[in-house]
N, C-alpha and C positions, 0 to 999 in steps of 0.2 A: 339240179343235175341235168345234164344234156341228154343222156341216154335213158331209155325205159329202165325201171327198177330191176327188171330181170337181167339187164346187162350192166349192173354195177361192176366196174372193173375190180378185179381181185389181184391182178398182176399186170405185167407188160410183156410184149413181144418185141424183141430187138430187131430193128431193120438197119442194116449197114448200107447207108445211102451214098457213101463214098469210102475210099480206102481208110480214111481217118475219122469219119463221122458216122455215128449211129444215133438212131432215135428210138425211144421206148414208146411204142404204140400201146395204149391201154388195152387190156385183155379181160374178157369176162368168160366164165366157164359154166354156163347154164346146163341143166339137164332137160332134154326135150322128150316128149312121150312118143313111142312108136305108134304107127297106125295099125289098128287091129281089125279094120273092116275089110271089105272086098279088095283084092289086089288091084293096083292100077295097071292098065295096059302098057303105058309108056312110063318108064322110070329113069329117063335120061341116062341110060347105060348102067342101070343098077344102083342109082342113088337111093339112100335110105328114105323111106316114106314115113313122115311124121304126122302126128295128130295135133291139130289146133282148132279149137272151136267146133269140134265134132266133124272136121273135114280133113281129108288127106292132103298134105302139102310137103314140099321139100324144105330143107332147113332155111334156104334163102327167103322163102315166102313166110315161114314161121317168124323169122327175124323181122321181116317187113310188117307182119301183123302186129307184133309187139310195138313197133314204132307207131303204127296207125292207131293203136289203142290209146296212145298218149297225144294224139292230135297232129301227128306228122302225116305228110303225104310222101309217097316214094314209089320205088320200083326195084325189081331185081334186074341188074345189068348183067346179062349173060353174054360176055364178050366172045366166049368160045363158039356159041351158036349164032352170034350177032342178033340177039333178041333182047327186048325190054319187056319184062312181064310184071303184071300186078296180081295175077292169079294163074291158074293152069290153062287158061284160054289163049286166045290169039295175042299176037304182038301188041304192045301198048305204045302210045306216042307220048313222049315227055313234053312238058311245056318248053317253049323256046329258050327261056332263061336257063333252065336246067340243062338243056342240050348244049347251049353255048358254053356253060361251065365245064361240062364233060369234055367238050372239044378242046378247050384251052389246056386242060390237064393232059389229054391225049397228045396234043402237039408237043408239050414239054417232055412227055415220056417217050415220044417217038412212035407211039402206038396206043390204041385203045385197050389192048391186052393188058391185064394186070389191074384193071379198075376193080375196086372193092365191089363185092356182090350186091350190096344193098345201098342205094342212094336215097336218102330221105331229106326232106326240107320242111321247115315250119317257119313262116314269116321270112325273115332274111337270113336264117341260120340253116346250114347244111350239115349233114352227118353222113359218114360212110362206114359201113360195117362189112367186114370180111368173114364169111362163114368157113370154119375149119372143123371137120369131124375129128375129134380128139384121137390121136394115135394113127390117123389115116391120111391126113392132109398136112402139107407144110408150105411155108412161104416160098413163092417162086420168084425168080429174078425179075420177071415182068412186074410183079407187085412191088418190089423194092423200087424200081424205076418210077412206077406210078405214084408211090408215096412221096418220093423226092420231088416229082413234078407238082403234086398237089400242094406240098409245103411251099415250093418255090413261088406259086401264084397266090399264096396267102391263106390257104386253108389251115386253120389252127390244128396242131397235133392232137389236142384234146377233142377234136371233132371226128377223129378216126378211132375205130375200135375193131379188134379181132374178137370174134365170138367163137370160141373153141368149145363146141357143144359135144355132149355125149348123151347116151341113153341111160336110164336108171340102172340097168343091169351091167353096164360096161364099167370096167375098172379104168381109172385114170392111167393113161399111157405115159 
């Protein structure tokens, strides 16, 4: 299986990449644990703070940690703030090969906006995961263009996943 066991797809998310063509991106629906420790000073505008490995993290970094636990390398690609993160610290630098791949997709999409949140790689395989808080987030037009561009340059559909996460006490929306 390409994705960590936590992200075993249970359904799909439909992306209409043209007027007449849609693709079904695999979707997983894990439950993440809320952070119960001391509050963080910065929460990216009120993002949910989650717990993973005894540390406070945002969903994108929890997803990244799951990939890392299976031998992947990767980063949170925060196109809104134009940052690349591997933790809650300073901006990280991607290897040249991964930067070049993201640039190819961005050129095809017309922008880097819409890039899936987590970019992971292991050997010659890449994976992209989009974090969506169940009932609070939805697919944006920039993400549809980004998926179309990724597929156009040869990224297999099965290497993309929507991770629609929720907390244990939240009802599915």
